[in-house]
N, C-alpha and C positions, 0 to 999 in steps of 0.2 A: 591495435586501440583497445584494452581490458575491457573487461564487459561492463564493469562499474563507468568506466567513462565514456563505452555507448550510449548506458539511460543517462547519465547526465548530457551528452550531446542531441539526444532527444529531449528533456526536457528545454534545452537552451533552443532549439529550434521552436518547438510548441511556446515559449515560451513570448516569441516574434510575432507569433500566430495574434493573440491576443490586447487591448492595448481599452484603454479606459473609453468611456462614453464621448461621445464627440463634444461632446461639451467642456470634456475634459474631467468631471466627473467621475469622483470613485466612493462606490455603496460597498455597503457588506456582502451584496446579492453579488455584486460582480467578482469580489477576492474571493466568497465561497466557490462560483465557478470556475473560476479558474486556480484554484486549492483543486477542484474535481479532476484538469487537464494534468495535473502532477505523479505522474507512474509511484510508484513504492521499486525502489531498482532490484528487490531481491522477487519482489512478483512484478514482471511489468503491467501483467495485464489487469493490476489492481491498480485506480489512483490509492491516491493516501485519505484520500475521503471516502473510497469505499474498505479501505481496509479500517476506517476509525481511529486513526488515529490523530486529528486532529481534533483538538481536545477544547482549543477556544482558539477566537479571532477578535481581534481588534480592530479599529480606525479611530484615529483620535489626531489632534494635530502634531505630535511627535512622530505620524507615521502609522504602517503596518507592522500592527504584533501578533502570531501565532506560535501557539503556542501547544507542541505534540507531545503525545505520550508512546514510549516507547513500546514494542511489543514484546521486547524480552532486556533483561538487563546487559549491561554491555554490549548489546543490538549491532553489529560492523557495520550497518550503513546508515547508521543516523545520521553520520559528514554529508554522506551523499542525500539524506533528503533531507535536510537543514538547506544545503545547497543549492536541492531543485527548485526545494518554495522561495528564495529568497530572488532566483533567476528569476526566475516565472512572476511572481508580483512585484518583481523590480521594473514591467511594463508600466505598472503603476504609475510610476515616479516620486514615487513616494519612500523614503528611508521605509526598510525591512526588517523587522528581528524577529529572528526565530527560536524561542526556546522552548526547555524538554522538562517535563514532569512525571513527577510521581504520585503527582495528588491524589490522583485517581487511579486504580491502576487498571493499564490493558485488558479487554479479554478479548477472546476470538468469539463473541457473541456481538461485539463493536461491528463486526464484521455486517456491508450492507447486504441486503438480497440479491444484489444488481451481484455485487464483490462475489458472493459466493456463486452464481449463473458462470460468475467469469472463470472462475476460478474451474469448473470444471468442464468449463469447453476449453480452457489450456490444458485439460488428463490431470489437475491437482487434482486430488476430491477436498469440499471443502472440512470446515473441524467438524470431528464428532467424535465421542469416545472412543477409543482404540477399539472395542468388542461391537460398533457401529456403523464404521468405516465402510463406505460403499464403493465399488470400480466407478472411475470415472468416466468412463470409456462404453463398459454394458450395464452398471447397476446393479449390480452382482454382487450379495455378501458375502460371499465364497472367496475373503480377501484373508492372507494371510501378511505379517509384519516382517518382514525380513531385515531390517534394522531401525531401532531407533533414531538412529542418528543418519540423520539425511543430508543435504548439502548444504542447509543451513540451521539453527537453532532452532527453527518453529516447522522444520518439517521431519518427516519418518517418511522410510520406502515401505511398500506396500507389492504386494503381487496377487493378481486375480488367477485367481484358479477356473476362473468360468471363460474368458476371452484370454489366460493366458499372457497378461501385459503388466508389465511393473509401470508402477506408476510415485509419484511420491504422495504424502495429504499433511494439510497441517495441523498442526496438535492442537488440541483442543487447550484452550486455558483457562 
């Protein structure tokens, strides 16, 4: 199974864990809580909420509508993110529509403080300007960029001269 397939399977398992309230009601708060359980497929230590890509959530007679902001134009994970959100919110028993918009640009400042802590705990430097990147392992500022091109469009590769660990850093956008 591919890595993306694994993340979808995890999202599907999580979707079975949460269901609407016992009285069958669905609230925006419950929907937002469910969205906080949907992991980003490229950075599974972050939920789509902590990543800051959930732009709008609507609940009406037609069902649940979620609008997300891509982190980068052409992000290859968008289809997996949309499917994971739809799968998770499907537990509410309502039609789910997940749209993408560029009406507001996503920036790395949208990552929540909890998301930044989760990145650092996973060995990924949170977004900052290249000259302000700190090692997520030892907090040293003695780092050098090995490559501006990491495993995804949103990450670069760095090396820490303090603890001699290679690490990824999320790009500031």
